[in-house]
KEKE-3310 file (N, C-alpha, C; in steps of 0.2 Angstrom, whole numbers, plus 5000, padded with zeros to 4 digits):
npx = (5074:5073:5080:5091:5096:5106:5114:5123:5130:5139:5144:5145:5138:5128:5118:5122:5119:5104:5105:5110:5100:5089:5093:5096:5085:5078:5089:5081:5072:5076:5083:5092:5106:5112:5122:5132:5142:5146:5166:5178:5187:5183:5181:5188:5195:5185:5174:5165:5169:5167:5165:5161:5152:5140:5136:5131:5121:5112:5108:5099:5082:5077:5081:5089:5092:5105:5107:5117:5110:5117:5119:5108:5106:5110:5124:5141:5148:5139:5131:5142:5143:5129:5128:5137:5131:5123:5131:5124:5113:5103:5101:5093:5093:5090:5075:5059:5062:5061:5063:5066:5073:5083:5088:5097:5099:5106:5098:5080:5072:5080:5081:5080:5072:5074:5087:5076:5069:5078:5083:5071:5070:5082:5080:5067:5074:5080:5069:5063:5052:5045:5045:5038:5034:5021:5013:5004:5012:5020:5015:5007:5002:5010:5024:5033:5037:5042:5044:5036:5037:5032:5039:5050:5061:5066:5077:5081:5096:5102:5115:5121:5116:5106:5087:5076:5065:5067:5075:5066:5057:5066:5068:5055:5052:5061:5054:5044:5048:5052:5041:5033:5041:5043:5028:5029:5039:5034:5021:5013)
npy = (5343:5357:5363:5376:5386:5398:5402:5412:5424:5439:5455:5470:5471:5473:5463:5455:5460:5461:5445:5444:5452:5439:5429:5436:5436:5421:5417:5419:5411:5400:5389:5378:5385:5388:5398:5403:5412:5414:5412:5417:5410:5397:5392:5383:5385:5385:5379:5377:5373:5365:5352:5349:5359:5355:5343:5348:5354:5345:5339:5349:5357:5368:5381:5397:5405:5418:5431:5446:5454:5453:5458:5453:5440:5427:5430:5424:5420:5413:5406:5394:5388:5386:5376:5366:5359:5349:5338:5330:5330:5321:5311:5317:5323:5335:5336:5338:5349:5366:5381:5398:5413:5427:5445:5458:5474:5487:5493:5501:5494:5481:5467:5461:5449:5440:5434:5429:5420:5408:5406:5399:5389:5382:5377:5370:5361:5351:5346:5355:5364:5380:5396:5408:5429:5433:5445:5459:5473:5484:5483:5491:5488:5475:5482:5478:5472:5482:5484:5477:5461:5444:5433:5433:5441:5457:5470:5487:5497:5510:5518:5511:5508:5501:5500:5502:5494:5486:5477:5473:5465:5456:5449:5445:5435:5426:5422:5418:5406:5397:5396:5389:5378:5371:5367:5358:5350:5347:5347:5355)
npz = (6012:6003:5990:5980:5968:5962:5945:5936:5925:5928:5920:5923:5936:5936:5933:5943:5956:5956:5957:5967:5976:5974:5979:5993:5996:5995:6005:6016:6020:6023:6018:6009:6001:5982:5975:5962:5953:5935:5929:5920:5923:5921:5911:5896:5883:5878:5884:5897:5911:5925:5937:5950:5953:5944:5948:5962:5956:5951:5961:5967:5968:5962:5952:5946:5931:5926:5917:5907:5894:5879:5862:5860:5865:5877:5890:5883:5891:5897:5890:5887:5897:5900:5886:5892:5899:5890:5891:5901:5897:5890:5900:5906:5921:5926:5923:5931:5939:5945:5935:5932:5927:5926:5918:5912:5903:5895:5886:5885:5877:5872:5869:5879:5881:5874:5881:5891:5883:5879:5891:5896:5886:5886:5899:5895:5888:5897:5903:5913:5925:5918:5927:5927:5929:5939:5938:5933:5919:5928:5940:5954:5965:5970:5967:5957:5941:5932:5917:5911:5908:5907:5908:5915:5925:5919:5920:5915:5912:5910:5915:5922:5936:5946:5945:5959:5956:5950:5957:5966:5959:5955:5970:5970:5959:5964:5978:5971:5966:5976:5984:5974:5972:5983:5985:5977:5982:5993:5994:6001)
capx = (5076:5072:5088:5090:5103:5109:5120:5124:5137:5138:5151:5147:5137:5117:5114:5125:5114:5097:5105:5110:5093:5085:5100:5094:5075:5078:5091:5076:5067:5082:5083:5100:5105:5121:5124:5138:5144:5151:5170:5180:5193:5180:5179:5194:5197:5177:5171:5162:5172:5167:5162:5158:5144:5138:5135:5129:5112:5110:5104:5093:5076:5075:5088:5086:5098:5105:5114:5116:5107:5123:5117:5100:5104:5114:5133:5145:5152:5132:5131:5148:5140:5122:5133:5142:5125:5122:5133:5119:5105:5100:5099:5088:5096:5085:5067:5056:5066:5059:5068:5067:5078:5085:5091:5097:5102:5109:5094:5077:5070:5086:5079:5080:5066:5076:5088:5072:5067:5083:5082:5066:5070:5087:5073:5061:5077:5079:5064:5061:5046:5048:5039:5039:5030:5010:5012:5007:5014:5021:5011:5009:5001:5015:5030:5036:5035:5042:5046:5031:5040:5033:5042:5057:5065:5070:5081:5087:5100:5108:5118:5124:5112:5100:5082:5074:5057:5070:5077:5059:5055:5069:5065:5047:5053:5063:5048:5039:5051:5052:5033:5029:5046:5041:5024:5029:5042:5031:5011:5009)
capy = (5351:5360:5367:5382:5386:5401:5402:5418:5428:5446:5461:5476:5467:5474:5454:5451:5465:5457:5439:5444:5453:5435:5427:5437:5433:5414:5413:5423:5407:5394:5384:5377:5389:5388:5404:5403:5417:5411:5414:5417:5405:5391:5391:5382:5381:5388:5373:5378:5364:5365:5346:5352:5364:5352:5339:5350:5358:5339:5338:5356:5358:5372:5385:5403:5407:5426:5433:5452:5452:5456:5455:5449:5435:5427:5431:5419:5416:5408:5400:5390:5387:5380:5371:5360:5355:5344:5332:5325:5330:5315:5308:5321:5324:5340:5335:5341:5355:5369:5385:5404:5420:5437:5449:5466:5476:5493:5497:5501:5488:5478:5461:5455:5445:5435:5432:5424:5413:5407:5400:5395:5383:5376:5373:5365:5355:5348:5345:5358:5369:5387:5398:5416:5432:5433:5452:5462:5476:5490:5480:5494:5484:5471:5484:5473:5471:5490:5484:5472:5455:5440:5426:5432:5448:5461:5476:5492:5500:5514:5521:5503:5510:5495:5500:5499:5488:5478:5472:5470:5460:5449:5447:5442:5430:5421:5421:5415:5400:5397:5394:5383:5374:5371:5366:5353:5346:5346:5346:5363)
capz = (6012:5999:5990:5978:5964:5958:5940:5932:5924:5927:5920:5925:5940:5935:5934:5949:5959:5954:5958:5975:5979:5975:5986:6000:5997:5997:6012:6023:6020:6030:6015:6006:5993:5980:5974:5957:5948:5933:5930:5914:5923:5924:5904:5897:5875:5873:5887:5905:5916:5935:5939:5956:5952:5938:5954:5966:5954:5950:5968:5967:5968:5960:5949:5944:5929:5925:5913:5906:5887:5874:5855:5860:5869:5885:5887:5879:5897:5902:5883:5889:5905:5895:5881:5896:5902:5885:5894:5903:5894:5887:5905:5908:5926:5927:5923:5936:5943:5945:5933:5930:5923:5928:5915:5912:5898:5895:5882:5888:5876:5873:5865:5885:5882:5870:5884:5895:5879:5880:5899:5893:5881:5890:5905:5892:5885:5901:5906:5921:5923:5918:5931:5927:5935:5939:5940:5926:5919:5931:5944:5959:5972:5971:5967:5952:5935:5930:5909:5908:5905:5912:5905:5919:5927:5915:5919:5911:5917:5905:5918:5927:5944:5945:5947:5965:5955:5946:5961:5971:5954:5956:5975:5970:5957:5970:5984:5969:5964:5981:5985:5970:5972:5991:5983:5972:5987:5998:5994:6004)
cpx = (5076:5079:5088:5095:5102:5113:5119:5129:5135:5145:5153:5142:5128:5115:5118:5120:5108:5101:5106:5103:5088:5089:5096:5088:5075:5082:5085:5072:5070:5084:5094:5100:5113:5119:5131:5139:5151:5159:5175:5184:5192:5179:5186:5193:5188:5173:5173:5165:5172:5162:5159:5151:5140:5134:5131:5123:5109:5106:5101:5088:5072:5081:5085:5092:5097:5109:5114:5114:5113:5119:5111:5101:5108:5120:5135:5146:5146:5132:5136:5143:5134:5126:5136:5138:5124:5128:5130:5112:5101:5098:5094:5087:5092:5077:5064:5057:5061:5064:5064:5073:5076:5088:5093:5099:5105:5101:5085:5071:5077:5085:5081:5075:5069:5079:5084:5071:5073:5082:5077:5066:5074:5082:5069:5066:5077:5074:5061:5057:5047:5042:5042:5034:5023:5009:5012:5010:5015:5016:5013:5008:5007:5023:5035:5035:5036:5042:5039:5034:5036:5035:5049:5055:5067:5071:5084:5089:5104:5113:5122:5123:5105:5094:5079:5068:5060:5072:5073:5057:5060:5070:5058:5048:5055:5058:5046:5041:5050:5045:5034:5034:5042:5034:5023:5033:5039:5022:5009:5012)
cpy = (5353:5365:5369:5382:5392:5402:5406:5421:5434:5450:5466:5476:5472:5466:5453:5453:5460:5450:5438:5445:5446:5430:5428:5434:5427:5412:5416:5416:5399:5388:5383:5382:5389:5394:5404:5408:5413:5414:5412:5408:5398:5390:5390:5379:5383:5384:5377:5371:5366:5358:5347:5355:5359:5347:5341:5352:5351:5337:5343:5353:5361:5376:5391:5405:5415:5425:5441:5450:5455:5454:5451:5441:5434:5430:5426:5415:5410:5404:5395:5388:5382:5373:5365:5355:5351:5337:5328:5327:5326:5310:5311:5323:5329:5340:5337:5347:5362:5376:5393:5407:5426:5439:5454:5468:5484:5498:5496:5493:5483:5471:5456:5449:5439:5431:5425:5420:5408:5402:5395:5388:5379:5374:5369:5360:5349:5346:5348:5361:5374:5390:5407:5421:5431:5439:5454:5469:5484:5488:5486:5490:5480:5476:5482:5473:5479:5488:5479:5466:5451:5433:5427:5441:5451:5467:5481:5497:5505:5516:5517:5505:5502:5498:5498:5492:5483:5474:5468:5463:5455:5445:5444:5436:5423:5417:5414:5407:5394:5393:5388:5378:5369:5365:5358:5347:5342:5344:5351:5370)
cpz = (6006:5996:5982:5973:5960:5951:5936:5931:5924:5923:5924:5933:5941:5937:5941:5956:5960:5954:5966:5979:5978:5980:5993:6001:5998:6003:6018:6023:6022:6024:6011:6001:5990:5976:5967:5952:5943:5929:5924:5914:5923:5916:5899:5889:5875:5877:5895:5908:5923:5937:5945:5956:5948:5945:5956:5963:5951:5956:5970:5965:5962:5956:5946:5940:5927:5921:5911:5898:5882:5867:5856:5862:5875:5883:5886:5888:5901:5897:5886:5893:5902:5892:5886:5899:5897:5886:5897:5902:5892:5894:5910:5916:5930:5927:5930:5939:5942:5942:5932:5930:5925:5921:5914:5905:5898:5890:5885:5883:5872:5870:5873:5884:5878:5875:5888:5891:5878:5884:5897:5891:5883:5895:5901:5889:5891:5906:5914:5919:5925:5923:5929:5934:5932:5940:5935:5926:5925:5939:5951:5965:5973:5971:5961:5945:5933:5921:5909:5904:5909:5911:5913:5924:5921:5918:5914:5916:5913:5910:5926:5935:5940:5951:5954:5963:5953:5952:5967:5967:5956:5963:5976:5966:5961:5975:5980:5966:5970:5983:5980:5969:5978:5988:5981:5977:5990:5999:5997:6000)
residu = (MET:ILE:LYS:VAL:ALA:LEU:VAL:TYR:PHE:THR:ASN:THR:ASP:VAL:THR:GLY:GLU:LEU:MET:LYS:ALA:ALA:CYS:SER:GLU:ILE:GLU:LYS:GLU:GLY:ILE:GLU:LEU:ILE:SER:HIS:GLN:ILE:LEU:GLY:LYS:GLU:ILE:ILE:GLU:GLY:ARG:PHE:ILE:ASN:GLU:ASP:LEU:MET:ASN:SER:LEU:HIS:ASN:CYS:ASP:ALA:MET:ILE:PHE:GLY:SER:PRO:THR:TYR:MET:GLY:ASN:VAL:ALA:ALA:GLN:PHE:LYS:ALA:PHE:ALA:ASP:ALA:THR:SER:ASP:PHE:TRP:SER:SER:GLN:LYS:TRP:ALA:GLY:LYS:VAL:ALA:ALA:GLY:VAL:THR:SER:GLY:ALA:GLY:LEU:ASN:GLY:ASP:GLN:THR:SER:THR:LEU:GLN:TYR:PHE:SER:THR:LEU:SER:SER:GLN:HIS:GLY:MET:ILE:TRP:VAL:GLY:LEU:ASP:ALA:PRO:TYR:ASN:ASP:GLN:LYS:LYS:GLY:VAL:ASN:ARG:LEU:GLY:CYS:GLN:LEU:GLY:VAL:THR:ALA:CYS:SER:PRO:ASP:GLY:LYS:VAL:HIS:THR:THR:ASP:ILE:GLU:SER:SER:LYS:TYR:LEU:ALA:ARG:ARG:VAL:PHE:ASN:ILE:THR:LYS:LYS:LEU:CYS:THR:GLY:THR)
# end
């Protein structure tokens, strides 16, 4: 059975809404899903500590990372999680797993792409297979990719409300991750 994990940090819940939309899409497939929101209490003296989560992630086939973009990169809470993965980096426990990313920001061009690039680099360091969107800018036919980023889902929410197209983009990316993971795992 395919197992997908979503690991994210959210503060204003814009990123949280995007990740919940991705979760709902994956749940439709009836596969095993882990959804984990990074909490401050898991960060002790600057280090993310949750051994049970890490062990669960080792057994996943795909992961979608999520974080708002703060000051041109992932939030510190997500970075603490990412830094904790260095404990098993050399053993490449995540190699061959599918990876994707979701981010949000208040500015129309708030450097959200930098966050997706960070997710992609983290994934590459772990030997993961990065999946972006296969939809052009503001794809009317698919109803996704309002902001035109191919690397993953970017959302702009200056008023704290998530745009419908950004929600649909998150769902679309989740389906894409599932379909690619299914092909890799089962050959179908």
